[in-house]
N, C-alpha and C positions, 0 to 999 in steps of 0.2 A: 504494500500500500504506500501511497505518497500523500503529500499535503493536499493534493487535488482530489484524492479519493473521497468517496461519500461515506459518511458514518452509517454503518448498517443497523445499529441498534440504539436503544435508549432515548434519553431526553433530546438529544441532538440528531436523531435519525434523519438522514437526508441532507445534512450540512456537510460542507467540505471539512476534512479533518483539520486543515490549517485554521479554520474559524472557530474551533471548539476550544473553550477555556482549558488551559493546562491542568488546573486543579481537578476538572471533571475527568479528564483522561487518566490522571494519576489515581484518582479515586477508583475508577473502573479497574485499573491495573491491580490495585492493592486489595480491593474489596469484593470483586466479582470473579467468576470463573471464566472470563473471556479467554479465548484461545485463538490460535492461527495467526493470520495476517494482521489483525487488529492488535493483538498482544505484541507481536513483533514490532509493529509500527511504533507503539507507545514505548516499548523498551529501547528501540533504536534511537528514538528522538529525545528521550529523556534520560535514560539510564546512563548513557555514555557521557552526557554533559553535566550530570548532577550527581552529587553524593547522596548518601542515605538521609543526611540531615535536611537537605533541600527537599527531597521527596516528602519527608514527614511534615515539614513546615508548610509546604504548599498544599498538601492534602488537608491538614488541619485548618489552614487559612480559608480554603474553599468551603469547608464545612460550616464555618461560622458566619459566612456572608449571608446566607439565606435567613437565619434567625434574626440577624440584625436588620435586614430589609423588612422582614415581617413585623418587627417592632413598630416601624413607622406606620404600617397599615393598621395595626391594632391600636396604636396611640390615637390615630385619627378617629377610629370607630369609638373608642372610649370617650374621647373629647366630645364627639357629637352626642353620645348618650348622656354625658354630664350636662351639656347645654340643654338637652331636652328635659332632663330632670329639673334643672333650674327653672325652666319655663313652666313646668307643671307646678312647682312650688309657688311661683309667682301667681299663677292662675288660682291656686288653692287659697293663697293669702287674700286675693281679691274677693273670691267667693265667700270666704269667712267674714271678711269685712262687710260685705253686702248682705249677710245673713241668708245666703242662697242655699246653704247646705245644712243638713241636720247634724246633730252631734255624732250620730253613728257613722254617717258618711265621712265626716271630718276625721274621725278615728281610723276608719278604713283606709282613706287616702294617705294619711300620715304613716300608717303601718306599711302600706305598699311602697311608698317612697323610701322609708327607712330600710326595708328589705332590699330594694333596688340599690340604694347607696351602699349597703353592706356587701352586696354581690359585686358591685363595681370596685369597692375597696379591696376585696379578696382577689378579684381578677387582675387589677392593676398591680397589686402587691406581688402576686405570683409572676406576672409578666416582667416586672422590674427586677425581681430576683434572678429570673432566667436570663434576661437581657444583660444584667450586670455581669453575670458569669461569662457570657459570650464576649462582652465588651472588654473584660479583663484579659481574656485570651487574645482578643484583637490587639490590645496594647502590648502584649507580650510578643506576638508574632509579626506585627506590622514592621517594626524596625529590622527584623531578620529578612522579611520579604524585600524591603527597600535595599538592604545590603546585597542580597542575591541579585536584584535587578542591576544595581550599580556595578557589581562584579561580573555582570552578564552571564550569571549561572542559570538564569531563567529568562 
């Protein structure tokens, strides 16, 4: 296989091998049972140029990128949910002030909003914990990746 060959499997199936991120090819090589020409292509294009440390760093670096990108998506969703909850509370406050709701409905709505806020708090807290772990790995790996790039090892 060459850089112009088409990726036969996986996430990048149909793409030219030259256009596939190195971390993905390295991950395939280390974590799947690929064989034949594709395995040889990855080995020929990376193994001779890189030592084991480079392989490990690039593979780990590639694996942390998706969770960090996902954080942004989740953050936006949670921010929208928080804004919606704020608007609900504003409406509830106005309804209470205008005596539109019964005491039972007020208690019900306050309980529902409290449950929702607790859910958000747990969700955001869990997301932050996971993301912080990946971010710490990024801080550890990024200088190594930049070093490898500067040394033209990748």
